[in-house]
BAFI-3210 file (N, C-alpha, C; in Angstrom, 3 decimals, decimal comma, padded with zeros to 6 digits):
// residues 194
n [1|2|3|4|5|6|7|8|9|10|11|12|13|14|15|16|17|18|19|20|21|22|23|24|25|26|27|28|29|30|31|32|33|34|35|36|37|38|39|40|41|42|43|44|45|46|47|48|49|50|51|52|53|54|55|56|57|58|59|60|61|62|63|64|65|66|67|68|69|70|71|72|73|74|75|76|77|78|79|80|81|82|83|84|85|86|87|88|89|90|91|92|93|94|95|96|97|98|99|100|101|102|103|104|105|106|107|108|109|110|111|112|113|114|115|116|117|118|119|120|121|122|123|124|125|126|127|128|129|130|131|132|133|134|135|136|137|138|139|140|141|142|143|144|145|146|147|148|149|150|151|152|153|154|155|156|157|158|159|160|161|162|163|164|165|166|167|168|169|170|171|172|173|174|175|176|177|178|179|180|181|182|183|184|185|186|187|188|189|190|191|192|193|194]
n.u [053,664|053,742|054,946|053,586|055,023|054,724|054,379|051,965|049,569|047,652|045,282|043,814|042,832|041,198|039,395|038,248|036,919|035,069|033,694|032,614|030,831|029,146|028,052|026,766|024,870|023,467|022,347|020,640|018,931|017,923|016,496|014,516|013,227|012,278|010,530|008,675|007,636|006,519|004,535|002,908|002,141|000,676|-001,407|-002,646|-003,424|-005,287|-007,189|-007,942|-009,188|-011,345|-012,668|-013,395|-015,173|-017,124|-018,023|-019,220|-021,194|-022,675|-023,721|-025,293|-027,100|-028,340|-029,557|-031,314|-032,908|-033,979|-035,540|-037,342|-038,603|-039,802|-041,609|-043,220|-044,304|-045,764|-047,627|-048,908|-050,019|-051,778|-053,539|-054,522|-055,905|-057,816|-059,270|-060,203|-061,689|-063,605|-065,107|-066,364|-065,053|-063,595|-060,575|-058,833|-058,699|-058,461|-058,280|-057,807|-056,127|-053,986|-053,216|-052,215|-050,080|-048,499|-047,854|-046,407|-044,251|-043,103|-042,351|-040,464|-038,515|-037,741|-036,712|-034,565|-033,038|-032,380|-030,764|-028,755|-027,661|-026,627|-024,682|-023,007|-022,093|-020,730|-018,800|-017,302|-016,240|-014,762|-012,885|-011,573|-010,508|-008,731|-006,967|-005,913|-004,578|-002,653|-001,228|-000,265|001,532|003,343|004,292|005,606|007,596|008,929|009,887|011,715|013,520|014,405|015,642|017,659|019,103|020,022|021,765|023,580|024,604|025,797|027,722|029,304|030,162|031,709|033,714|034,848|035,846|037,677|039,460|040,753|042,974|044,504|045,005|047,467|048,066|048,665|050,747|049,415|050,342|051,411|049,925|050,957|049,367|048,593|049,077|046,425|046,102|044,780|044,332|044,348|042,906|042,123|042,065|040,042|036,933|034,601|032,490|031,782|029,332|028,043]
n.v [-019,163|-016,525|-013,268|-010,009|-007,171|-004,936|-005,868|-007,164|-009,847|-012,657|-012,628|-010,134|-009,959|-012,210|-011,476|-009,235|-010,444|-012,019|-009,950|-008,728|-010,726|-010,677|-008,095|-008,342|-010,295|-008,780|-006,861|-008,504|-009,400|-006,933|-006,269|-008,213|-007,365|-004,881|-005,765|-007,236|-005,157|-003,646|-005,406|-005,592|-002,929|-002,617|-004,416|-003,105|-000,781|-001,874|-002,703|-000,163|000,798|-000,978|-000,276|002,308|001,789|000,427|002,551|004,186|002,414|002,262|004,852|004,917|002,847|003,967|006,232|004,954|003,497|005,633|006,871|004,797|004,745|007,270|006,910|004,956|006,474|008,326|006,551|005,779|008,248|008,543|006,431|007,325|009,681|008,532|007,013|009,020|010,567|008,679|008,627|010,946|013,280|016,453|016,678|018,753|020,637|021,583|019,031|016,794|017,757|018,515|015,985|014,819|016,539|016,119|013,426|013,591|015,205|013,584|011,435|012,710|013,372|010,811|009,839|011,593|010,827|008,216|008,723|010,190|008,283|006,552|008,192|008,523|005,920|005,707|007,669|006,505|004,315|005,702|006,934|004,687|003,848|005,952|005,542|003,060|003,827|005,561|003,809|002,109|003,767|004,251|001,655|001,065|003,054|002,402|-000,124|000,541|002,080|000,154|-001,624|-000,002|000,566|-001,982|-002,564|-000,471|-001,032|-003,522|-002,763|-000,970|-002,700|-004,420|-002,634|-002,021|-004,535|-004,952|-002,862|-003,653|-005,033|-003,213|-000,875|000,215|-001,194|-000,618|-002,605|-004,305|-003,748|-006,062|-006,312|-006,969|-009,136|-008,621|-010,659|-011,669|-011,028|-012,410|-011,826|-013,933|-013,970|-015,764|-019,307|-021,333|-022,496|-024,889|-025,533|-023,366|-020,905|-018,194]
n.w [-006,709|-008,956|-008,238|-008,543|-010,241|-008,606|-006,106|-005,825|-005,727|-007,010|-005,569|-005,375|-007,977|-008,189|-006,185|-007,384|-009,497|-008,105|-006,859|-009,119|-009,983|-007,766|-007,953|-010,414|-009,714|-007,864|-009,562|-011,035|-008,990|-008,229|-010,501|-010,372|-008,033|-008,882|-010,892|-009,373|-007,791|-009,817|-010,737|-008,425|-008,286|-010,667|-010,152|-008,029|-009,344|-011,055|-009,172|-008,344|-010,662|-010,758|-008,390|-009,049|-011,140|-009,676|-008,166|-010,114|-010,890|-008,527|-008,390|-010,742|-010,145|-007,911|-009,069|-010,826|-008,991|-007,597|-009,569|-010,081|-007,615|-007,610|-009,722|-008,537|-006,468|-007,953|-009,025|-006,636|-005,928|-008,032|-007,512|-005,066|-005,901|-007,561|-005,694|-003,991|-005,775|-006,498|-004,259|-004,461|-003,764|-004,157|-005,741|-006,122|-004,136|-000,632|001,875|000,284|-001,723|-000,094|000,892|-001,458|-002,008|000,269|-000,089|-002,489|-001,616|000,413|-001,194|-002,841|-000,958|-000,113|-002,568|-002,912|-000,703|-001,452|-003,716|-002,436|-000,677|-002,577|-003,744|-001,552|-001,204|-003,597|-003,222|-001,192|-002,601|-004,518|-002,898|-001,993|-004,432|-004,932|-002,812|-003,549|-005,924|-004,874|-003,205|-005,175|-006,569|-004,500|-003,972|-006,372|-006,374|-003,967|-004,608|-006,606|-005,101|-003,248|-004,993|-006,109|-003,793|-003,161|-005,319|-005,021|-002,458|-002,942|-004,786|-003,266|-001,264|-002,792|-003,659|-001,182|-000,414|-002,489|-002,107|000,129|-000,677|-002,035|-000,625|001,493|004,692|008,138|010,110|012,760|016,021|018,378|021,447|024,605|026,871|030,127|032,962|035,083|038,432|041,237|044,468|047,367|050,389|052,291|052,594|050,446|051,596|051,310|052,983|054,337|054,516|052,569]
ca.u [052,841|054,618|054,542|053,420|056,182|054,484|054,138|050,590|049,423|046,403|044,106|042,948|042,158|040,094|038,402|037,538|035,993|033,983|032,923|031,846|029,688|028,237|027,331|025,854|023,763|022,668|021,550|019,559|017,989|017,271|015,495|013,398|012,508|011,532|009,432|007,666|006,996|005,680|003,361|002,045|001,600|-000,363|-002,554|-003,338|-004,087|-006,478|-008,152|-008,447|-010,157|-012,554|-013,366|-013,994|-016,349|-018,139|-018,576|-020,153|-022,322|-023,496|-024,466|-026,336|-028,125|-029,077|-030,417|-032,380|-033,798|-034,686|-036,588|-038,371|-039,359|-040,646|-042,732|-044,105|-045,022|-046,780|-048,682|-049,650|-050,814|-052,886|-054,525|-055,179|-056,849|-058,944|-060,069|-060,884|-062,700|-064,672|-065,950|-067,012|-064,300|-062,858|-059,157|-058,013|-058,741|-058,611|-057,533|-057,407|-054,947|-052,924|-052,783|-051,399|-048,835|-047,703|-047,345|-045,362|-043,110|-042,459|-041,717|-039,271|-037,503|-037,227|-035,898|-033,308|-032,269|-031,844|-029,641|-027,693|-027,009|-025,840|-023,503|-022,109|-021,436|-019,784|-017,689|-016,480|-015,504|-013,769|-011,805|-010,825|-009,744|-007,612|-006,008|-005,229|-003,637|-001,539|-000,417|000,425|002,685|004,312|004,928|006,548|008,743|009,664|010,618|012,864|014,496|015,011|016,536|018,831|019,874|020,683|022,887|024,564|025,249|026,680|028,871|030,168|030,783|032,756|034,818|035,486|036,632|038,803|040,423|041,536|044,226|045,255|045,347|048,404|047,600|049,724|050,753|048,966|051,333|050,874|049,919|051,019|048,281|049,143|048,377|045,522|046,465|043,674|044,874|043,477|043,219|041,889|041,866|038,639|036,297|033,289|031,443|031,445|028,308|028,267]
ca.v [-018,212|-015,391|-011,992|-008,871|-006,278|-003,957|-006,579|-007,654|-011,239|-012,927|-012,498|-009,013|-010,258|-013,109|-010,699|-008,401|-011,318|-012,328|-008,710|-008,570|-011,642|-010,169|-006,941|-008,871|-010,910|-007,691|-006,298|-009,453|-009,356|-005,624|-006,339|-008,996|-006,503|-003,905|-006,470|-007,521|-003,882|-003,288|-006,278|-005,155|-001,630|-002,825|-005,043|-002,056|000,100|-002,609|-002,575|001,217|000,883|-001,709|000,537|003,431|001,247|000,171|003,859|004,560|001,489|002,660|006,064|004,532|002,078|004,921|007,029|004,064|003,217|006,882|007,040|003,778|005,183|008,395|006,341|004,297|007,551|008,829|005,532|005,912|009,477|008,257|005,607|008,207|010,541|007,710|006,649|010,237|010,948|007,686|008,972|012,219|014,377|017,300|016,406|019,935|021,574|021,081|017,896|015,914|018,381|018,419|014,588|014,598|017,299|015,413|012,194|014,001|015,685|012,417|010,686|013,444|013,224|009,435|009,733|012,300|009,990|007,096|009,257|010,563|007,041|006,053|009,040|008,221|004,647|006,003|008,412|005,512|003,552|006,597|007,078|003,429|003,864|006,873|004,874|002,049|004,499|006,056|002,662|001,613|004,638|004,028|000,337|001,157|003,846|001,640|-001,178|001,176|002,451|-001,072|-002,157|000,871|000,359|-003,280|-002,445|000,422|-001,769|-004,543|-002,068|-000,464|-003,862|-004,858|-001,676|-002,201|-005,777|-004,788|-001,941|-004,362|-005,499|-002,134|000,182|-000,341|-001,156|-000,739|-003,862|-004,078|-004,149|-006,979|-005,756|-008,101|-009,211|-008,767|-011,696|-011,161|-011,553|-012,337|-012,195|-014,720|-013,656|-016,965|-020,482|-021,626|-023,467|-025,108|-025,696|-022,051|-020,265|-016,760]
ca.w [-007,406|-009,266|-007,667|-009,442|-010,036|-007,543|-004,861|-005,764|-006,121|-007,734|-004,697|-005,752|-009,245|-007,847|-005,438|-008,358|-010,226|-007,168|-006,720|-010,357|-009,927|-006,736|-008,501|-011,430|-008,977|-007,282|-010,659|-011,335|-007,883|-008,303|-011,577|-009,838|-007,091|-009,698|-011,558|-008,351|-007,444|-010,969|-010,718|-007,327|-008,659|-011,687|-009,489|-007,272|-010,325|-011,496|-008,077|-008,383|-011,774|-010,352|-007,383|-009,778|-011,833|-008,657|-007,794|-011,184|-010,818|-007,375|-008,773|-011,713|-009,435|-007,091|-009,955|-011,307|-007,873|-007,304|-010,601|-009,823|-006,439|-008,040|-010,481|-007,573|-005,768|-008,894|-009,050|-005,386|-006,016|-008,961|-006,806|-004,083|-006,629|-008,018|-004,520|-003,527|-006,776|-006,443|-003,109|-004,776|-003,146|-005,110|-005,482|-006,383|-003,009|000,733|002,422|-000,825|-002,335|000,920|000,902|-002,651|-001,838|001,271|-000,719|-003,435|-000,833|001,030|-002,280|-003,269|000,101|-000,209|-003,788|-002,638|000,220|-002,244|-004,495|-001,496|-000,246|-003,708|-003,876|-000,430|-001,529|-004,673|-002,625|-000,496|-003,622|-005,132|-001,912|-002,042|-005,682|-004,735|-001,922|-004,366|-006,827|-004,065|-002,802|-006,375|-006,806|-003,420|-004,155|-007,497|-005,917|-002,957|-005,315|-007,248|-004,076|-002,716|-006,025|-006,189|-002,572|-003,261|-006,251|-004,408|-001,365|-003,524|-005,369|-002,194|-000,622|-003,707|-003,587|000,117|-000,442|-003,411|-001,519|001,150|-001,257|-002,674|000,321|002,481|006,074|009,135|010,855|014,125|017,013|019,371|022,784|025,547|027,836|031,473|033,728|036,103|039,744|042,189|045,786|048,246|051,772|053,090|051,738|050,108|052,468|050,723|053,995|054,880|053,697|052,343]
c.u [053,718|054,045|054,452|054,597|055,970|054,120|052,728|050,564|048,068|045,159|043,241|042,186|040,971|038,997|037,600|036,540|034,791|033,082|032,054|030,632|028,666|027,410|026,353|024,628|022,863|021,803|020,377|018,495|017,234|016,205|014,288|012,569|011,680|010,337|008,310|006,913|006,082|004,410|002,382|001,376|000,471|-001,601|-003,345|-004,042|-005,355|-007,569|-008,759|-009,472|-011,460|-013,359|-014,048|-015,237|-017,474|-018,794|-019,587|-021,400|-023,254|-024,326|-025,594|-027,461|-028,970|-030,028|-031,609|-033,391|-034,614|-035,816|-037,714|-039,237|-040,297|-041,847|-043,721|-044,927|-046,100|-047,943|-049,551|-050,553|-052,005|-053,971|-055,269|-056,226|-058,095|-059,855|-060,859|-061,999|-063,873|-065,615|-066,627|-066,316|-063,554|-061,365|-058,273|-058,018|-058,731|-057,698|-057,046|-056,149|-053,751|-052,358|-051,858|-050,055|-047,917|-047,085|-046,209|-044,103|-042,361|-041,738|-040,438|-038,152|-036,895|-036,319|-034,548|-032,432|-031,644|-030,638|-028,459|-026,940|-026,132|-024,572|-022,510|-021,368|-020,388|-018,566|-016,749|-015,634|-014,445|-012,598|-010,933|-009,964|-008,533|-006,546|-005,233|-004,200|-002,419|-000,629|000,348|001,673|003,768|005,032|005,969|007,797|009,581|010,470|011,858|013,943|015,175|016,023|017,810|019,715|020,647|021,915|023,980|025,319|026,213|027,921|029,837|030,871|031,926|033,968|035,573|036,374|037,843|039,870|041,250|042,904|045,088|045,666|046,290|047,852|048,802|049,620|050,346|050,039|050,667|051,008|049,953|049,879|048,892|048,383|047,530|045,878|045,284|044,229|043,857|043,889|043,059|041,730|040,368|038,118|034,887|032,183|031,014|030,422|028,591|027,303]
c.v [-016,993|-014,103|-010,927|-007,936|-005,264|-004,624|-007,133|-009,121|-011,438|-012,774|-011,293|-009,263|-011,180|-012,372|-009,808|-009,223|-011,667|-011,112|-008,482|-009,478|-011,187|-009,004|-007,399|-009,506|-009,859|-007,039|-007,211|-009,424|-008,021|-005,628|-007,144|-008,166|-005,478|-004,568|-006,788|-006,257|-003,428|-004,116|-005,840|-003,824|-001,771|-003,483|-004,009|-001,072|-000,566|-002,517|-001,170|001,380|000,173|-000,911|001,726|002,965|000,935|001,471|004,317|003,687|001,862|003,896|005,718|003,758|003,001|005,778|006,193|003,792|004,457|007,110|006,027|004,171|006,339|007,901|005,642|005,341|008,131|007,846|005,601|007,150|009,283|007,428|006,432|009,088|009,741|007,365|007,859|010,636|009,971|007,965|010,331|013,419|015,136|017,185|017,637|020,934|020,824|019,935|016,969|016,453|018,266|017,005|014,311|015,328|016,612|014,141|012,528|014,445|014,510|011,579|011,349|013,313|011,825|009,262|010,415|011,478|008,805|007,564|009,599|009,327|006,467|006,879|008,807|006,907|004,865|006,747|007,462|004,722|004,422|006,827|005,832|003,381|004,789|006,250|003,799|002,703|005,013|004,906|002,085|002,442|004,417|002,692|000,388|001,930|003,065|000,515|-000,626|001,539|001,218|-001,640|-001,318|000,688|-000,947|-003,199|-001,574|-000,295|-002,809|-003,891|-001,570|-001,596|-004,390|-003,942|-001,853|-003,440|-005,640|-003,889|-002,590|-004,751|-004,365|-001,021|-000,405|-000,162|-001,250|-002,104|-003,534|-004,592|-005,073|-006,353|-006,918|-008,012|-009,481|-009,859|-011,051|-011,834|-011,334|-012,760|-012,989|-014,412|-014,880|-018,141|-020,752|-022,720|-023,698|-025,253|-024,365|-021,392|-018,779|-015,933]
c.w [-007,694|-008,680|-008,749|-009,215|-008,913|-006,225|-004,735|-006,178|-006,790|-006,871|-005,079|-007,048|-008,982|-007,090|-006,379|-009,154|-009,351|-006,981|-007,946|-010,388|-008,896|-007,239|-009,582|-010,773|-008,360|-008,354|-011,001|-010,241|-007,888|-009,388|-011,128|-008,861|-007,857|-010,374|-010,573|-007,973|-008,587|-011,013|-009,637|-007,653|-009,680|-011,083|-008,699|-008,204|-010,851|-010,429|-008,053|-009,499|-011,413|-009,322|-008,057|-010,527|-010,848|-008,203|-008,847|-011,155|-009,666|-007,704|-009,733|-011,032|-008,561|-007,919|-010,439|-010,188|-007,500|-008,302|-010,403|-008,631|-006,815|-008,844|-009,550|-006,806|-006,679|-009,016|-007,807|-005,419|-006,957|-008,293|-005,750|-004,771|-007,044|-006,843|-004,014|-004,487|-006,752|-005,277|-003,307|-004,149|-004,238|-004,784|-005,682|-005,231|-001,693|001,101|001,319|-001,502|-001,380|000,977|-000,276|-002,538|-000,825|000,694|-001,681|-002,698|-000,201|-000,019|-002,759|-002,238|000,060|-001,421|-003,584|-001,697|-000,518|-003,055|-003,583|-001,005|-001,351|-003,884|-002,740|-000,669|-002,618|-004,136|-001,901|-001,498|-004,291|-004,182|-001,909|-003,308|-005,554|-003,843|-002,686|-005,286|-006,062|-003,657|-003,992|-006,652|-005,744|-003,581|-005,277|-007,060|-004,914|-003,603|-005,999|-006,242|-003,485|-003,714|-006,115|-004,959|-002,609|-004,157|-005,643|-003,282|-001,910|-004,122|-004,310|-001,455|-001,493|-003,680|-002,278|000,118|-001,358|-002,817|-000,412|000,618|-001,792|-001,727|001,357|003,894|006,993|009,784|012,275|015,082|018,009|020,741|023,751|026,553|029,199|032,200|034,825|037,423|040,674|043,540|046,593|049,681|052,657|052,134|051,551|051,003|051,920|051,732|054,586|053,952|053,581|053,069]
res [x|x|x|x|x|x|x|x|x|x|x|x|x|x|x|x|x|x|x|x|x|x|x|x|x|x|x|x|x|x|x|x|x|x|x|x|x|x|x|x|x|x|x|x|x|x|x|x|x|x|x|x|x|x|x|x|x|x|x|x|x|x|x|x|x|x|x|x|x|x|x|x|x|x|x|x|x|x|x|x|x|x|x|x|x|x|x|x|x|x|x|x|x|x|x|x|x|x|x|x|x|x|x|x|x|x|x|x|x|x|x|x|x|x|x|x|x|x|x|x|x|x|x|x|x|x|x|x|x|x|x|x|x|x|x|x|x|x|x|x|x|x|x|x|x|x|x|x|x|x|x|x|x|x|x|x|x|x|x|x|x|x|x|x|x|x|x|x|x|x|x|x|x|x|x|x|x|x|x|x|x|x|x|x|x|x|x|x|x|x|x|x|x|x]
***
């Protein structure tokens, strides 16, 4: 094999080619990592949109149920008035009026509780949507960082391997190993216990 005028041979060239392929492979793998992180991020964003829609649906259902309850209370109050009036009781004063006010108050409290429960369910879904959006952003960022780290590591590994051939190294001096001497004070006796 012919030598290079500066004492170099073909090994560094081959190492550079191998390094180039390694870096190219790292770029391809980094792109796959970014694509996977992007897919996961988009799936989480979709989950966030679905949770947000579920929150809106919970509020609408709560409002609808509250209105239905209020209409049912009004129907009950109408039946109470009719029953009281049929018995000849004046519905605008006294106990009859108090009964109607109590029914209306209880109906309003129940309707408010229905709306409140719906808003609490919606709040839970909105919190879940926010968590999905945060996780989506973190997954995308983490994928980018993993991909960048992979490319950087491959590049640095390639530089390290290439520099092995270009940076002069000292020859390691051989250090003689001294023989180990173990003195024996008595001959070995296998029947003697320790």
